[in-house]
Rosetta silent file (secondary structure, phi, psi, omega in degrees, C-alpha in Angstrom):
SEQUENCE: MQNKNVDEMSDFIIDEMCALFKEKIKDFIIKDVVEDVNHKSFSVEFSAYEYFPIVFNYDMGRMGYSICFGTRTIALENSQKWWDETDFSILLRELKEELELRIPDKFLKAHGWL
SCORE:     score description
SCORE:     0.000 S_00000001
   1 L     0.000  -30.122 -178.513   16.833  -16.682   -2.072 S_00000001
   2 L   -65.462  -16.894  177.328   15.451  -13.990    0.219 S_00000001
   3 L   -79.082   -8.204  176.778   18.949  -13.792    1.777 S_00000001
   4 L   -73.609  162.908  176.591   20.254  -12.459   -1.550 S_00000001
   5 L   -82.326  170.411 -175.770   20.619   -8.754   -2.097 S_00000001
   6 H   -60.161  -40.543  178.813   18.120   -6.747   -4.140 S_00000001
   7 H   -59.436  -44.902  179.703   20.355   -6.717   -7.234 S_00000001
   8 H   -65.748  -40.207 -179.686   20.597  -10.522   -7.223 S_00000001
   9 H   -67.695  -44.714 -179.584   16.858  -10.911   -6.655 S_00000001
  10 H   -67.414  -39.245  175.704   15.868   -8.455   -9.385 S_00000001
  11 H   -61.202  -41.419  179.350   18.358  -10.054  -11.805 S_00000001
  12 H   -60.261  -50.366 -176.329   16.901  -13.474  -10.977 S_00000001
  13 H   -66.663  -37.405  176.969   13.284  -12.473  -11.647 S_00000001
  14 H   -65.136  -43.693  178.448   14.230  -10.681  -14.890 S_00000001
  15 H   -61.521  -42.080  179.058   16.225  -13.708  -16.092 S_00000001
  16 H   -64.552  -42.909  178.585   13.325  -16.049  -15.289 S_00000001
  17 H   -64.281  -44.268 -179.104   10.827  -13.821  -17.117 S_00000001
  18 H   -63.214  -35.517  179.296   13.115  -13.474  -20.158 S_00000001
  19 H   -63.075  -37.564 -179.611   13.574  -17.245  -20.346 S_00000001
  20 H   -85.641  -49.618 -171.204    9.813  -17.760  -20.674 S_00000001
  21 H   -85.526  -21.197 -179.230    8.621  -14.633  -22.469 S_00000001
  22 H    50.694 -121.003 -175.005   11.666  -14.007  -24.705 S_00000001
  23 H   -77.248    0.479 -179.256   10.909  -11.068  -27.066 S_00000001
  24 H   -79.022  -11.707  177.854    7.445  -10.539  -25.555 S_00000001
  25 E  -131.279  148.540 -178.696    8.904   -8.441  -22.722 S_00000001
  26 E  -165.275 -178.937  174.166   11.414   -5.585  -22.742 S_00000001
  27 E    61.598   51.822 -178.462   12.367   -2.174  -21.330 S_00000001
  28 E   -74.171  135.973  174.560   13.186   -3.240  -17.758 S_00000001
  29 E  -133.659  123.603  175.515   13.556   -0.576  -15.076 S_00000001
  30 E   -96.092  128.119 -175.151   14.454   -1.440  -11.495 S_00000001
  31 E  -146.750  175.417  177.347   13.136    1.189   -9.094 S_00000001
  32 E    51.783   42.069 -177.660   11.970    1.956   -5.568 S_00000001
  33 E   -78.580  128.422  171.692   14.843   -0.063   -4.107 S_00000001
  34 E  -129.231  125.352  179.724   15.032   -0.313   -0.325 S_00000001
  35 E  -145.826   99.519  173.992   17.707   -2.490    1.179 S_00000001
  36 L  -141.001 -174.098 -173.807   18.573   -2.244    4.832 S_00000001
  37 L   -59.778  -38.976 -174.068   18.720   -4.525    7.839 S_00000001
  38 L  -102.812   -6.060 -174.009   14.972   -4.470    8.524 S_00000001
  39 L  -151.577  132.577  176.118   13.460   -3.926    5.106 S_00000001
  40 E  -134.898  123.076  177.235   14.036   -5.149    1.569 S_00000001
  41 E  -154.273  157.804  176.612   11.830   -4.108   -1.353 S_00000001
  42 E  -167.240  164.292  175.027   12.038   -3.254   -5.042 S_00000001
  43 E  -130.072  147.242  173.589    9.972   -2.962   -8.207 S_00000001
  44 E  -124.103  113.268  175.561   10.724   -4.038  -11.760 S_00000001
  45 E   -96.662  146.258  178.590    8.754   -2.234  -14.458 S_00000001
  46 E  -161.186  166.700  175.909    8.679   -3.576  -18.015 S_00000001
  47 E   -98.478  135.646  179.717    6.632   -3.708  -21.198 S_00000001
  48 E  -119.197  127.836  175.749    4.741   -6.917  -21.958 S_00000001
  49 L    58.260   23.711 -176.258    3.578   -7.918  -25.430 S_00000001
  50 L    51.235   31.620 -173.091    4.038   -4.338  -26.646 S_00000001
  51 L  -133.787  -40.922 -175.945    0.628   -3.883  -25.038 S_00000001
  52 E  -125.109  140.134  162.580    0.878   -3.420  -21.255 S_00000001
  53 E   -85.091  128.111 -175.591    3.223   -1.662  -18.855 S_00000001
  54 E  -121.059  149.632  172.723    3.709   -4.147  -16.007 S_00000001
  55 E  -128.992  132.978  170.110    5.287   -3.852  -12.582 S_00000001
  56 E  -100.627  125.493  179.413    6.621   -6.680  -10.426 S_00000001
  57 E  -114.891  136.538  173.755    6.695   -5.662   -6.763 S_00000001
  58 E  -126.246  130.965  178.293    8.641   -7.319   -3.975 S_00000001
  59 E  -147.537  104.958  176.321    8.287   -6.166   -0.379 S_00000001
  60 L    51.332   43.746  175.894    9.732   -8.125    2.548 S_00000001
  61 L   103.895  -32.182 -179.483    8.939  -11.517    1.023 S_00000001
  62 E   -86.396  143.949 -176.959    5.557  -10.762   -0.531 S_00000001
  63 E  -149.960  163.742  177.216    5.413  -10.242   -4.276 S_00000001
  64 E   178.405  172.434 -179.103    3.080   -9.849   -7.215 S_00000001
  65 E  -115.064  150.357  174.997    2.450   -8.313  -10.630 S_00000001
  66 E  -143.409  149.895  170.036    0.226   -5.429  -11.681 S_00000001
  67 E   -85.989  134.939 -177.883   -0.766   -3.729  -14.917 S_00000001
  68 E   -96.952  135.180  172.552    0.091   -0.009  -14.748 S_00000001
  69 E  -134.280   79.965 -176.500   -2.290    2.751  -15.798 S_00000001
  70 L    64.934 -121.277 -179.842   -0.564    5.972  -14.812 S_00000001
  71 L   -85.627   -3.904 -179.866   -0.906    6.342  -11.072 S_00000001
  72 E  -106.985  152.708  175.508   -3.291    3.388  -10.866 S_00000001
  73 E  -134.169  155.248  174.721   -2.522   -0.316  -11.048 S_00000001
  74 E  -120.141  115.174 -179.024   -4.570   -3.460  -11.493 S_00000001
  75 E   -67.722  139.514  176.283   -3.235   -6.440   -9.550 S_00000001
  76 E   -99.184  130.123 -179.069   -2.946   -9.703  -11.456 S_00000001
  77 L   -67.191  142.367  171.309   -4.048  -12.796   -9.583 S_00000001
  78 L  -156.717  157.446 -178.533   -1.544  -15.533   -8.894 S_00000001
  79 L   -89.022   -7.737 -175.727   -1.237  -18.429   -6.488 S_00000001
  80 L  -107.572  104.183 -172.152    2.398  -17.667   -5.644 S_00000001
  81 L  -109.529  -24.522 -173.645    2.568  -14.806   -3.150 S_00000001
  82 E  -117.115  125.086 -173.902    5.711  -15.369   -1.045 S_00000001
  83 H   -49.948  -51.202 -174.485    9.213  -15.384   -2.569 S_00000001
  84 H   -70.884  -13.508  179.819   10.652  -18.211   -0.442 S_00000001
  85 H  -107.893    1.472 -169.569    7.651  -20.476   -1.113 S_00000001
  86 L   -83.249  137.515  164.458    7.254  -19.710   -4.825 S_00000001
  87 L   -95.376  105.085 -172.625    7.489  -22.088   -7.725 S_00000001
  88 H   -65.869  -25.419  176.057    8.583  -19.509  -10.287 S_00000001
  89 H   -66.862  -36.746  176.405    7.476  -21.652  -13.231 S_00000001
  90 H   -69.669  -46.648  179.610    3.910  -21.525  -11.851 S_00000001
  91 H   -54.638  -47.539 -176.502    4.159  -17.794  -11.094 S_00000001
  92 H   -73.429  -34.577  175.491    5.296  -16.984  -14.635 S_00000001
  93 H   -63.106  -42.660  178.205    2.801  -19.345  -16.297 S_00000001
  94 H   -65.637  -38.516  175.794    0.004  -17.630  -14.370 S_00000001
  95 H   -60.824  -47.696  179.633    1.347  -14.205  -15.376 S_00000001
  96 H   -57.265  -46.820  179.881    1.397  -15.270  -19.036 S_00000001
  97 H   -62.512  -45.256 -179.779   -2.182  -16.554  -18.814 S_00000001
  98 H   -62.041  -41.018  179.425   -3.442  -13.404  -17.066 S_00000001
  99 H   -68.660  -47.275 -176.429   -1.824  -11.126  -19.649 S_00000001
 100 H   -67.251  -26.058  174.491   -2.938  -13.102  -22.698 S_00000001
 101 H   -64.524  -28.065 -174.272   -6.534  -13.181  -21.410 S_00000001
 102 H   -95.078   -6.846 -177.939   -6.550   -9.380  -21.555 S_00000001
 103 L  -105.655  131.943 -179.954   -5.026   -8.951  -25.024 S_00000001
 104 L   -58.520  138.132  179.490   -7.235   -9.412  -28.114 S_00000001
 105 H   -54.890  -37.446 -179.512   -6.480  -12.614  -30.036 S_00000001
 106 H   -59.766  -39.440  178.545   -6.190  -10.584  -33.235 S_00000001
 107 H   -67.639  -46.467  179.246   -3.302   -8.600  -31.729 S_00000001
 108 H   -61.769  -41.944  178.363   -1.544  -11.750  -30.452 S_00000001
 109 H   -64.498  -41.566 -178.743   -1.929  -13.476  -33.830 S_00000001
 110 H   -60.545  -29.319  179.204   -0.618  -10.454  -35.735 S_00000001
 111 L   -96.814    2.101  179.338    2.602  -10.639  -33.703 S_00000001
 112 L    74.847   23.152 -177.984    2.880  -14.440  -33.952 S_00000001
 113 L  -100.436    3.415 -179.796    2.288  -14.931  -30.221 S_00000001
 114 L  -127.235    0.000    0.000   -0.808  -17.090  -30.469 S_00000001
């Protein structure tokens, strides 16, 4: 998959997230794209659960998610760090768990997400 171009990779990760999260995520923005012979990177920003701004970062094979707070970010732990070795179902399940741990149950219940 790493041999794909940035557009194909970003489309793939967005499609995978949408399949799991459905209406819980929206407002995708692809940014900071670098695609040349020696370097490939991009970010996908989106809103999760109408609660957090999230960014998915990919840089030369390494990837991860962070919660955005202006110019600061908080990295979300996951066991899947390298694109070519990743089980995306595990990556997305871990993302879901990390996000839902940080959102009050009352908020999740009010939206029918719990």
